[in-house]
C-alpha positions as CSV (number, residue, x, y, z in Angstrom):
1,M,51.0,-50.4,24.7
2,I,47.8,-52.2,26.2
3,G,44.4,-50.5,25.0
4,L,41.8,-51.0,27.8
5,L,38.3,-51.2,26.7
6,F,36.3,-50.5,29.8
7,G,32.6,-51.6,30.1
8,S,29.8,-53.6,31.9
9,F,29.4,-55.3,28.5
10,N,25.6,-56.1,29.3
11,P,25.8,-57.6,26.9
12,V,28.9,-57.4,24.6
13,H,28.1,-56.8,21.1
14,I,29.9,-56.5,17.7
15,G,30.1,-52.7,18.3
16,H,32.3,-53.2,21.2
17,L,34.1,-55.9,19.0
18,I,34.5,-53.6,16.1
19,I,35.9,-50.8,18.3
20,A,38.6,-53.2,19.9
21,E,39.6,-54.5,16.3
22,Y,39.8,-50.9,15.0
23,M,42.0,-50.0,17.8
24,L,44.3,-53.0,17.4
25,L,44.9,-52.7,13.7
26,T,45.2,-48.6,13.7
27,Q,46.9,-47.6,16.9
28,S,50.2,-49.1,18.4
29,F,48.6,-51.5,21.0
30,E,50.0,-54.9,21.4
31,E,46.8,-56.2,22.8
32,V,43.2,-54.5,23.7
33,W,41.9,-55.7,27.1
34,F,38.1,-55.7,27.6
35,V,38.2,-54.7,31.3
36,V,34.7,-55.9,32.6
37,S,33.3,-53.9,35.4
38,P,31.3,-55.9,37.9
39,Q,29.6,-52.4,39.2
40,N,30.0,-49.2,37.0
41,P,29.3,-46.3,39.5
42,H,27.1,-44.6,36.8
43,K,24.7,-47.5,36.2
44,K,21.9,-49.3,38.5
45,K,23.0,-52.7,40.0
46,S,19.6,-54.0,39.4
47,S,19.7,-53.7,35.5
48,L,23.1,-55.7,35.5
49,L,23.5,-59.6,34.6
50,D,25.7,-61.5,36.9
51,A,29.5,-59.9,36.4
52,Y,30.7,-63.7,35.9
53,E,28.1,-64.1,33.2
54,R,29.0,-60.9,31.5
55,L,32.7,-62.1,31.7
56,Y,32.0,-65.3,30.3
57,M,30.3,-63.8,27.3
58,V,33.1,-61.3,26.4
59,E,35.5,-64.3,26.7
60,L,32.9,-66.1,24.1
61,A,33.0,-63.3,21.7
62,I,36.7,-63.0,21.5
63,E,37.7,-66.4,21.8
64,Q,40.5,-67.2,19.3
65,K,40.9,-63.6,18.5
66,E,44.4,-62.7,18.4
67,G,45.3,-59.4,20.5
68,L,42.0,-59.4,22.3
69,R,41.4,-60.6,25.9
70,T,39.6,-60.0,28.8
71,C,40.7,-58.6,32.3
72,N,38.8,-59.2,35.2
73,I,40.8,-57.0,37.5
74,E,37.8,-55.0,39.0
75,F,36.5,-58.2,40.3
76,H,38.6,-58.1,43.0
77,M,38.4,-54.6,44.0
78,P,36.0,-52.6,46.1
79,K,32.5,-52.0,44.3
80,P,31.6,-49.7,42.6
81,S,34.7,-49.7,40.4
82,F,36.2,-46.1,39.6
83,T,38.3,-46.0,36.5
84,I,41.2,-44.4,38.2
85,D,41.5,-47.1,41.1
86,T,41.6,-49.6,38.3
87,L,44.4,-47.8,36.2
88,N,46.2,-47.4,39.6
89,K,45.9,-51.4,40.4
90,L,47.0,-52.3,36.7
91,K,50.3,-50.3,37.1
92,L,50.8,-51.9,40.3
93,D,50.4,-55.5,38.9
94,Y,51.8,-54.9,35.7
95,P,54.8,-52.3,36.4
96,D,56.4,-53.0,32.7
97,K,53.3,-52.3,30.9
98,D,52.1,-49.2,29.4
99,F,48.2,-48.7,29.1
100,G,46.0,-46.6,27.2
101,M,42.3,-46.0,27.8
102,I,39.8,-46.5,24.8
103,I,36.6,-44.5,25.4
104,G,33.9,-43.0,23.6
105,M,33.3,-39.6,23.0
106,D,30.2,-39.4,25.4
107,S,32.7,-40.4,28.2
108,L,35.5,-38.1,27.3
109,L,33.1,-35.1,27.2
110,N,31.7,-36.4,30.6
111,M,34.9,-37.7,32.5
112,H,35.2,-34.4,34.6
113,R,32.6,-35.8,36.6
114,W,34.4,-39.3,37.1
115,K,36.2,-39.8,40.3
116,E,39.6,-37.8,39.6
117,G,38.4,-37.5,35.9
118,D,40.8,-34.1,35.4
119,S,43.8,-36.2,36.8
120,I,43.1,-38.9,34.0
121,L,42.6,-36.2,31.1
122,E,46.1,-34.5,31.9
123,T,48.0,-37.7,32.8
124,K,46.9,-41.0,31.0
125,N,46.7,-41.8,27.3
126,I,43.3,-41.7,26.1
127,Y,42.2,-43.1,22.7
128,V,38.4,-41.9,21.6
129,Y,36.2,-43.4,19.2
130,P,33.0,-41.5,17.9
131,R,29.6,-41.7,19.4
132,P,26.5,-40.8,18.2
133,G,25.3,-37.1,19.0
134,F,28.7,-36.3,20.5
135,L,31.7,-33.8,19.2
136,P,35.0,-33.1,20.6
137,T,35.7,-29.6,21.8
138,K,38.7,-27.8,20.4
139,D,40.6,-28.1,23.7
140,F,40.9,-32.1,23.2
141,F,42.6,-31.6,19.9
142,D,45.5,-29.8,21.4
143,R,46.4,-32.5,24.1
144,E,49.0,-34.6,23.3
145,N,47.8,-37.7,25.5
146,I,44.2,-37.8,23.7
147,H,43.8,-39.2,20.5
148,I,40.8,-38.6,18.6
149,T,40.3,-41.7,15.9
150,D,38.3,-42.1,12.8
151,A,36.9,-45.5,14.4
152,P,33.5,-46.6,12.9
153,L,30.4,-45.3,14.1
154,V,28.5,-48.3,15.4
155,D,25.1,-47.3,16.7
156,I,24.5,-50.4,18.7
157,S,23.9,-50.6,22.4
158,S,23.5,-53.1,25.1
159,T,20.3,-51.3,26.1
160,M,18.9,-51.8,22.7
161,I,19.9,-55.2,22.8
162,R,18.4,-56.0,26.1
163,R,15.3,-54.0,25.0
164,S,15.1,-56.3,21.9
165,I,15.2,-59.4,23.9
166,A,12.6,-58.3,26.3
167,E,10.4,-57.3,23.3
168,A,10.9,-60.7,21.6
169,K,12.5,-59.0,18.8
170,P,15.5,-60.2,16.6
171,F,19.1,-59.3,17.7
172,T,20.8,-62.2,16.0
173,Y,23.5,-60.0,14.1
174,M,24.1,-57.6,17.0
175,M,26.4,-60.3,18.6
176,P,28.7,-63.2,17.7
177,N,26.7,-66.4,17.1
178,N,28.1,-68.1,20.0
179,V,26.9,-65.3,22.5
180,Y,23.7,-65.0,20.9
181,K,23.1,-68.7,21.2
182,Y,24.4,-68.6,25.1
183,I,21.8,-65.7,25.8
184,D,19.1,-67.5,24.2
185,K,19.7,-70.9,26.0
186,Q,20.3,-69.0,29.4
187,L,17.1,-67.0,28.8
188,F,18.5,-63.9,30.0
189,Y,17.3,-60.3,29.8
190,Q,13.6,-61.6,29.3
């Protein structure tokens, strides 16, 4: 099974990497794919760095990390990207693969608001990591396709990093050094 970690990755940070590696080590995933979303329907496009720059930063972050790879399938789909459409396209493109979504508890609790969110909840394998301030409801524990994990709780966000950069505060240890250097060199988020 392939684990799918969806995100804008604006920018990618160690929280993303810790979750991906945890899922790779503790769940039955052959690989974890970072599915970079050019335009998340729930986020303002104006706050997003160019999609190819974000993809490149994820590639930098996971270079030479066995079992982790990027996926740009949403770059070739209508914008904004809806998860159900991406899942259906992945199944068409990779009919011999099984996929499991890796999402935060906050996303699980709001999935009923997504396009065909109830269908995703009923039919897809979902692996959930904890998020600060969000607790699962009892009915999620009773579903065979929803796996609540004990992944580390990492309270770092891309928003926090962008704010730190804009305010000229240190953010060095929140991401791999090569990503930090690239952001600094390109003057992103200033």
